[in-house]
C-alpha positions in Angstrom: 130.2 168.1 173.5 129.3 164.6 174.7 127.1 166.2 177.5 125.4 168.4 174.9 124.7 165.4 172.7 123.2 163.5 175.6 121.0 166.5 176.6 119.7 166.9 173.0 119.0 163.2 172.7 117.0 163.4 176.0 115.1 166.6 175.0 114.2 165.1 171.6 113.2 161.7 173.2 110.9 163.6 175.7 109.5 165.8 172.9 108.7 162.6 170.9 106.9 161.1 173.9 104.9 164.2 174.6 103.9 165.7 171.2 103.2 169.5 171.3 104.9 170.0 174.7 107.9 172.2 174.7 111.0 170.6 176.3 113.3 173.3 177.6 116.8 173.3 179.1 119.4 175.8 180.3 123.1 175.3 179.9 125.7 176.5 182.4 126.8 179.4 180.2 123.2 180.8 180.0 122.3 179.4 176.6 118.7 178.1 176.6 117.4 175.4 174.4 113.9 174.2 173.6 112.5 171.5 171.4 109.0 170.5 170.5 107.7 167.8 168.1 104.2 168.2 166.7 102.4 167.2 163.5 105.5 165.6 162.0 107.7 168.6 162.6 110.6 169.2 165.0 110.8 172.8 166.3 114.1 174.0 167.8 114.9 177.3 169.4 118.0 178.5 171.2 118.2 181.8 173.1 120.0 184.0 175.5 119.0 186.9 177.8 119.3 190.3 176.1 121.5 189.1 173.1 121.0 186.7 170.3 122.9 183.4 170.4 125.9 183.4 168.1 126.2 181.5 164.8 128.8 179.2 166.4 126.3 178.4 169.2 123.7 177.5 166.6 126.2 175.3 164.7 127.2 173.5 168.0 123.6 172.6 168.7 123.0 171.4 165.1 126.2 169.4 165.2 125.2 167.8 168.5 121.8 166.5 167.3 121.6 162.7 167.2 120.7 162.9 163.5 121.4 165.3 160.7 118.9 168.1 160.7 118.1 169.3 157.1 118.1 172.9 158.5 121.6 174.0 159.3 120.9 177.7 159.7 118.2 179.5 161.7 115.0 180.2 159.8 114.0 183.1 162.1 114.7 185.1 165.2 112.5 186.8 167.7 112.3 188.4 171.1 110.4 186.8 173.9 108.0 188.6 176.3 110.9 188.7 178.7 114.3 189.9 177.5 115.3 186.6 175.7 116.4 186.7 172.1 115.7 183.5 170.2 116.9 181.8 167.0 114.6 179.1 165.7 114.1 176.5 162.9 111.8 173.6 162.1 112.2 170.5 160.0 110.4 167.3 159.2 110.9 164.9 162.1 112.9 161.8 161.0 111.0 158.5 161.0 111.8 156.2 163.9 113.1 159.1 166.0 112.7 157.3 169.3 115.2 154.7 168.1 117.7 157.5 167.1 117.9 159.2 170.4 119.7 158.1 173.5 117.9 157.0 176.7 120.8 158.3 178.8 119.8 160.9 181.3 121.9 164.0 182.0 122.7 166.2 184.9 122.0 169.4 183.0 119.5 171.6 184.8 116.1 171.6 183.1 114.0 174.7 183.3 110.4 175.8 182.7 110.5 178.3 179.9 
């Protein structure tokens, strides 16, 4: 869980530094994460190839965020142009987010898309 917390902190920090740019990552088990911060909103999506992520995977991501997200359940789901199935949510970005997230880098493989 500590590695996931560091990864999410890094993704959110990068998203805050590059507004509007999607910050994706892929975990060893195949779960894909992506965050974007734009116009005062944080966008989160988690996905898997061919199947939707489980409720427990969504909860693990929400629990690992460096702050409490006001959205604890997915607001929507969708299918990508490939075979990925996504759960997503958005919420107001907390003020001072750069101070809330860690600057520790991770060894988790980052992906494009």
